[in-house]
C-alpha positions as CSV (number, residue, x, y, z in Angstrom):
1,M,120.5,138.6,162.2
2,V,121.2,142.2,161.2
3,A,121.8,144.9,163.8
4,R,122.1,148.5,162.8
5,N,123.1,151.7,164.6
6,S,120.2,153.9,163.7
7,T,121.6,157.2,164.9
8,S,123.6,159.5,162.6
9,E,125.7,160.6,165.5
10,L,128.4,157.9,165.9
11,R,131.0,157.7,168.6
12,V,134.6,156.8,167.9
13,Y,136.9,156.3,170.9
14,G,140.5,157.5,171.2
15,Y,141.3,154.2,172.9
16,R,141.1,152.6,169.4
17,W,144.7,153.8,168.8
18,I,145.9,152.0,172.0
19,V,144.3,148.8,170.8
20,L,145.9,149.2,167.4
21,L,149.3,150.0,169.1
22,V,149.5,146.9,171.3
23,F,148.2,144.8,168.4
24,G,151.0,146.2,166.3
25,I,153.7,145.6,168.9
26,I,152.9,141.8,169.2
27,N,152.6,141.7,165.4
28,I,156.2,143.0,165.1
29,A,157.4,140.4,167.5
30,I,155.7,137.6,165.6
31,Q,157.2,138.7,162.3
32,I,160.7,139.0,163.8
33,Q,160.5,135.4,165.0
34,W,159.3,134.2,161.5
35,L,162.2,135.7,159.5
36,A,165.0,135.7,162.1
37,F,167.1,133.2,160.1
38,A,166.3,134.4,156.6
39,P,169.2,136.9,156.2
40,I,171.7,134.6,158.1
41,A,170.9,131.2,156.6
42,K,174.5,130.3,156.0
43,A,175.6,131.4,159.5
44,A,172.7,129.4,161.0
45,Q,173.8,126.3,159.0
46,S,177.3,126.7,160.4
47,F,175.9,127.1,164.0
48,Y,173.7,124.1,163.9
49,G,175.6,121.9,161.4
50,V,172.5,121.3,159.2
51,S,171.4,121.8,155.6
52,A,170.0,124.9,154.0
53,L,166.5,123.3,153.8
54,E,166.7,122.5,157.5
55,I,167.3,126.2,158.2
56,D,164.5,127.2,155.8
57,L,162.3,124.9,158.0
58,F,162.1,127.7,160.6
59,S,160.2,129.8,158.1
60,I,158.3,126.9,156.5
61,I,157.0,125.9,159.9
62,Y,155.1,129.2,160.1
63,L,153.5,128.5,156.7
64,V,152.6,124.9,157.5
65,V,151.1,125.7,160.9
66,F,149.1,128.5,159.4
67,I,147.6,126.1,156.9
68,V,146.6,123.7,159.7
69,F,145.4,126.3,162.2
70,C,144.0,129.1,160.0
71,I,140.3,128.0,160.2
72,P,140.4,127.1,163.9
73,S,142.0,130.4,164.7
74,T,139.3,132.3,162.8
75,Y,136.7,130.4,164.8
76,I,138.5,131.3,168.1
77,I,138.6,135.0,167.1
78,N,134.9,135.1,166.0
79,H,133.6,133.0,169.0
80,Y,135.7,134.2,171.9
81,G,136.5,137.8,170.8
82,L,139.6,139.8,170.4
83,R,140.9,140.0,173.9
84,K,140.8,136.2,174.6
85,S,142.1,135.1,171.2
86,L,144.8,137.7,170.9
87,G,145.7,137.0,174.6
88,L,146.2,133.3,173.8
89,G,148.4,134.2,170.8
90,A,150.4,136.6,172.9
91,I,151.0,134.0,175.6
92,L,152.2,131.4,173.0
93,A,154.5,134.0,171.4
94,G,156.0,135.1,174.7
95,V,156.5,131.7,176.3
96,F,157.9,130.0,173.2
97,G,159.9,133.0,172.1
98,L,161.8,132.9,175.4
99,S,162.2,129.1,175.2
100,K,163.7,129.5,171.7
101,G,166.2,131.9,173.2
102,F,167.0,129.7,176.3
103,F,167.5,126.6,174.1
104,A,169.1,128.4,171.1
105,A,172.0,126.0,170.9
106,N,169.8,122.9,170.5
107,Y,168.4,122.7,166.9
108,T,165.5,120.3,167.9
109,L,164.3,122.4,170.9
110,A,164.6,125.6,168.8
111,I,162.4,124.0,166.1
112,I,159.9,122.9,168.8
113,S,159.8,126.4,170.1
114,Q,159.3,127.8,166.6
115,I,156.2,125.5,166.2
116,G,154.8,127.0,169.4
117,I,155.3,130.5,168.2
118,A,153.8,129.6,164.8
119,F,150.5,128.7,166.4
120,A,150.4,132.3,167.7
121,Q,150.7,133.8,164.3
122,P,147.2,133.1,162.8
123,L,145.5,134.1,166.1
124,I,147.2,137.5,165.8
125,I,147.4,138.4,162.1
126,N,143.9,137.1,161.2
127,A,142.5,139.7,163.7
128,G,143.7,142.8,161.9
129,T,140.6,143.5,159.9
130,T,138.4,142.6,162.9
131,I,140.1,145.3,164.9
132,A,139.5,147.8,162.1
133,V,135.8,146.9,161.9
134,R,135.1,146.8,165.6
135,W,137.0,150.0,166.6
136,F,137.2,152.2,163.5
137,P,134.6,153.9,161.2
138,L,134.5,153.0,157.6
139,T,136.4,156.1,156.6
140,E,139.4,155.0,158.7
141,R,139.4,151.2,158.1
142,A,141.8,150.9,155.2
143,T,144.1,153.2,157.2
144,A,143.8,151.1,160.3
145,T,144.4,147.9,158.3
146,G,147.3,149.6,156.7
147,I,148.9,150.4,160.1
148,A,148.4,146.8,161.2
149,M,150.1,145.6,158.0
150,L,152.8,148.2,158.5
151,T,153.7,146.7,161.8
152,Q,154.1,143.3,160.1
153,F,156.6,144.9,157.7
154,L,158.4,146.6,160.6
155,G,158.9,143.2,162.2
156,M,160.3,141.8,159.0
157,I,162.6,144.9,158.6
158,I,164.0,144.3,162.1
159,A,164.6,140.7,161.3
160,M,166.3,141.4,158.0
161,V,168.4,144.4,159.0
162,M,169.2,143.8,162.7
163,T,169.7,140.0,162.7
164,P,173.1,140.1,160.9
165,K,174.3,142.7,163.4
166,L,173.2,140.6,166.4
167,I,175.1,137.4,165.6
168,A,178.5,136.9,167.2
169,T,181.6,135.9,165.2
170,N,184.0,134.0,167.5
171,A,186.4,133.2,164.7
172,P,186.3,133.4,160.8
173,G,183.4,131.3,159.7
174,V,182.3,130.5,163.2
175,Y,179.0,132.1,164.3
176,D,177.0,132.3,167.6
177,I,173.3,133.1,167.1
178,S,172.1,132.4,170.7
179,G,172.3,136.0,171.9
180,M,170.2,137.1,168.9
181,L,167.5,134.5,169.7
182,M,167.4,135.5,173.4
183,T,167.1,139.2,172.5
184,Y,164.1,138.4,170.2
185,G,162.6,136.1,172.9
186,V,162.7,139.0,175.5
187,I,161.0,141.3,172.9
188,S,158.3,138.6,172.4
189,M,157.6,138.4,176.1
190,I,157.4,142.1,176.6
191,S,155.1,142.4,173.6
192,A,152.8,139.7,175.1
193,V,152.6,141.4,178.5
194,L,151.6,144.8,176.9
195,L,148.8,143.2,174.9
196,L,147.5,141.3,177.9
197,F,147.3,144.5,179.9
198,F,145.8,146.9,177.3
199,M,143.8,144.9,174.8
200,K,140.0,145.4,174.9
201,D,137.5,143.4,172.9
202,R,135.3,146.3,171.5
203,P,134.3,149.9,172.3
204,P,131.1,150.6,174.4
205,T,129.3,151.6,171.2
206,S,129.8,150.6,167.5
207,P,131.6,153.1,165.3
208,S,129.5,152.2,162.2
209,I,126.0,152.0,161.0
210,E,126.4,149.0,158.7
211,E,125.6,145.4,159.7
212,D,127.1,144.6,163.0
213,E,126.2,141.0,163.4
214,R,128.1,138.3,161.5
215,Y,127.6,134.7,160.3
216,N,129.2,132.0,162.2
217,I,132.5,130.7,160.8
218,I,131.0,127.9,158.8
219,E,128.2,130.0,157.3
220,G,130.7,132.8,156.7
221,I,133.2,130.6,154.7
222,G,130.3,129.3,152.6
223,H,129.2,132.9,151.9
224,I,132.7,133.9,151.0
225,L,133.3,131.1,148.6
226,K,130.1,131.9,146.7
227,N,131.5,135.4,145.9
228,K,133.1,135.5,142.5
229,D,135.3,138.5,143.3
230,M,136.5,136.8,146.4
231,R,137.4,133.7,144.4
232,Y,139.5,135.9,142.1
233,L,141.1,137.4,145.2
234,L,141.9,133.9,146.6
235,V,143.7,132.9,143.4
236,L,145.5,136.3,143.4
237,F,146.7,135.8,147.0
238,F,147.7,132.2,146.2
239,L,150.0,133.5,143.5
240,A,151.2,136.9,144.8
241,L,151.4,136.4,148.5
242,G,153.0,133.0,147.8
243,V,155.7,134.8,145.7
244,F,156.4,137.3,148.5
245,N,156.6,134.5,151.2
246,A,159.0,132.5,149.0
247,V,161.2,135.4,148.1
248,T,161.6,136.6,151.7
249,T,162.2,133.1,153.0
250,C,165.0,132.5,150.3
251,I,166.4,136.0,150.1
252,D,169.8,134.8,151.5
253,Q,170.1,132.2,148.8
254,I,169.0,134.5,146.0
255,C,171.5,137.2,147.0
256,K,174.3,134.6,147.5
257,I,173.9,133.6,143.8
258,K,174.3,137.2,142.9
259,G,177.5,137.5,145.0
260,L,176.2,139.6,147.9
261,D,177.4,139.3,151.5
262,F,175.4,139.0,154.7
263,E,175.0,142.7,155.3
264,Q,174.0,143.5,151.7
265,T,171.5,140.6,151.8
266,G,170.0,142.1,154.9
267,L,169.7,145.5,153.3
268,I,168.1,144.1,150.2
269,G,165.4,142.3,152.3
270,G,165.2,145.3,154.6
271,M,164.7,147.8,151.7
272,M,161.8,145.7,150.3
273,L,160.1,146.0,153.7
274,I,161.0,149.6,154.5
275,S,159.5,150.7,151.2
276,G,156.5,148.5,152.0
277,V,156.1,150.4,155.3
278,I,156.1,153.6,153.4
279,G,153.6,152.3,150.8
280,A,151.3,150.9,153.6
281,G,151.3,154.3,155.2
282,I,150.4,156.1,152.0
283,F,148.1,154.1,149.8
284,P,145.4,153.0,152.3
285,V,144.9,156.6,153.3
286,I,144.5,157.6,149.7
287,S,142.0,154.7,149.2
288,D,140.0,155.9,152.2
289,K,140.1,159.6,151.0
290,L,139.1,158.8,147.4
291,R,136.7,156.0,148.4
292,K,138.3,153.8,145.8
293,R,139.6,150.3,146.2
294,K,139.8,148.5,142.8
295,V,141.5,151.2,140.8
296,I,144.2,151.7,143.4
297,F,145.1,148.1,144.1
298,T,145.1,147.3,140.3
299,L,147.5,150.2,139.6
300,L,149.8,149.2,142.5
301,A,149.8,145.5,141.4
302,G,151.0,146.6,137.9
303,L,153.6,148.9,139.2
304,S,155.1,146.2,141.5
305,I,156.0,143.9,138.5
306,P,159.1,145.8,137.3
307,G,160.5,145.5,140.8
308,L,160.3,141.7,140.8
309,I,161.8,141.6,137.3
310,G,164.8,143.6,138.6
311,L,165.2,141.2,141.5
312,A,165.1,138.3,139.0
313,V,167.6,139.6,136.4
314,G,169.6,142.2,138.3
315,L,173.2,141.4,139.2
316,S,174.6,144.7,140.6
317,Y,173.9,145.6,144.3
318,P,172.5,149.1,143.4
319,L,170.1,147.7,140.9
320,L,168.9,145.0,143.3
321,L,168.4,147.6,146.0
322,I,166.3,149.8,143.7
323,S,164.3,146.8,142.5
324,S,163.7,145.7,146.0
325,F,162.4,149.2,146.9
326,I,160.0,149.3,143.9
327,F,158.7,145.8,144.6
328,G,158.1,146.4,148.3
329,F,156.6,149.9,147.8
330,F,153.9,148.9,145.4
331,F,153.3,145.2,146.3
332,L,153.3,145.5,150.1
333,G,151.7,149.0,149.9
334,S,148.7,147.4,148.2
335,S,148.1,144.6,150.6
336,P,146.0,146.5,153.3
337,I,143.7,147.7,150.6
338,F,143.2,144.1,149.4
339,F,142.4,142.9,152.9
340,Q,139.9,145.8,153.5
341,Y,138.3,145.2,150.2
342,S,137.8,141.5,151.1
343,A,136.2,142.5,154.4
344,E,133.8,144.8,152.6
345,I,132.7,142.6,149.8
346,N,132.1,139.6,152.1
347,I,129.9,141.2,154.8
348,P,128.2,139.6,156.8
349,A,130.9,137.0,156.9
350,P,133.4,137.5,159.8
351,E,136.3,139.7,158.8
352,S,138.7,137.2,160.4
353,A,137.4,134.5,158.0
354,S,138.0,136.6,154.8
355,Q,141.4,137.7,156.0
356,G,142.3,134.2,157.2
357,L,141.4,132.5,153.9
358,L,143.5,135.0,152.0
359,M,146.4,134.4,154.3
360,L,145.8,130.6,154.1
361,A,146.0,130.7,150.3
362,G,149.3,132.6,150.4
363,Q,150.8,130.3,153.1
364,I,149.9,127.1,151.1
365,S,151.6,128.5,148.0
366,G,154.5,129.8,150.0
367,V,155.4,126.3,151.1
368,I,155.0,125.0,147.6
369,F,157.1,127.9,146.1
370,V,159.9,127.6,148.7
371,I,160.2,123.9,147.9
372,G,160.0,124.8,144.2
373,M,162.8,127.3,144.5
374,N,165.1,124.8,146.1
375,S,164.2,122.2,143.4
376,L,164.2,124.3,140.2
377,G,166.8,126.8,141.2
378,M,166.3,130.3,142.7
379,I,166.6,132.4,139.5
380,L,164.5,130.1,137.3
381,A,161.8,130.1,139.9
382,M,161.9,133.9,140.0
383,Y,161.0,134.0,136.3
384,F,157.9,131.9,137.0
385,F,157.0,134.4,139.8
386,V,157.1,137.3,137.4
387,A,154.5,135.4,135.2
388,F,152.4,134.8,138.3
389,L,152.3,138.6,139.0
390,F,151.2,139.4,135.4
391,F,148.3,136.9,135.8
392,S,147.4,138.5,139.2
393,L,147.1,141.8,137.4
394,V,144.6,140.3,135.1
395,L,142.6,139.1,138.1
396,C,142.6,142.6,139.6
397,M,141.0,143.9,136.4
398,L,138.3,141.3,136.5
399,M,137.1,142.3,140.1
400,K,134.4,144.8,140.7
401,E,134.6,147.8,143.1
402,S,133.4,147.4,146.7
403,K,129.7,148.3,146.9
404,M,130.2,149.5,150.5
405,I,132.9,152.0,149.7
406,Q,130.9,153.2,146.8
407,A,127.8,153.7,148.9
408,G,129.8,155.8,151.4
409,N,126.9,155.5,154.0
410,Q,128.9,157.3,156.7
411,T,129.9,160.3,154.7
412,D,127.3,162.5,156.3
413,S,127.4,161.1,159.8
414,K,128.6,163.1,162.7
415,F,131.4,161.5,164.8
416,Y,132.1,162.2,168.4
417,I,135.6,161.3,169.5
418,L,135.8,160.1,173.1
């Protein structure tokens, strides 16, 4: 089952950055489609004449479809390869993104289109660590995973910051969101075409000397679930990623309670993601350079907690903006390291399986937490979320360092860049 590259002279190809680029572009489009309504929930309610929960359904659909399609999507990625699986996701995103724009005025057809886009999401985001492993050496993988995550945050930033600026106001309290949805549909289609033209499955030779072959998806999941550190990580993602998904979905309602307007809400959500982009660009590089995973993600998990506390108790716009920056910088900045850690500790399970299961845990809890926020009240739920992050910090402390990153088996290898 195990295949190794016996030579110490490993080749890495410059085309790996093209692969990462087109993956990142479609990732951006997917995230825009997910959160397009989050900063304008009240305007969307007015446009469609529906309840707040029916607008939140546009985001919840992504979480529910991910739960259903997560395992099948990891099978597709593992069995058919990157080009075919990502190509299918790109086609779904492009076609249904455009249909969502064309039928923007019809709530039912817009929801159906959102379901189609939602099926593209797991095919795309579950492939991030697979791209890192197939195209990048070990010394660049957290960085590559960080860039992939960074593009997710960029998509969220665009949704949070640009959406309020793209909706039309025909009269006081009367909004038109159809132009915004068509703009995002065109972006989705262009992103899909770029991926279909430029994505390749793997380089001519492997960039690594560790095990290259993987278990099939069923064997891989069994292997993953036997790993104690991965079980800790799954609980952590159930709590922490669920918190993030719920907060971003309900950001408009949280900020409304605190007396903020549409543009301030968009900037609060945008600041969280902008700082996340900065963190995702810094911390994975540090992790690769220092060859450390656990100590860094544990530190970042602890530093993110004051930011969430500020979002829960803060009332002034400046304090909420600062809290949003702190939460995003440390919380989102740590996520690529967690994903790369999970890939390393679970070899020879497929990377798409470990990433998919972590995302699945966070999507399940995201649905539960969004419903909980609407039932318990936004602020009370936020207090529970703070407690969840403290428990997640304890789980970080219980995990062991990645043996692969400790071994550093590529430190002395020579790399040829082609």
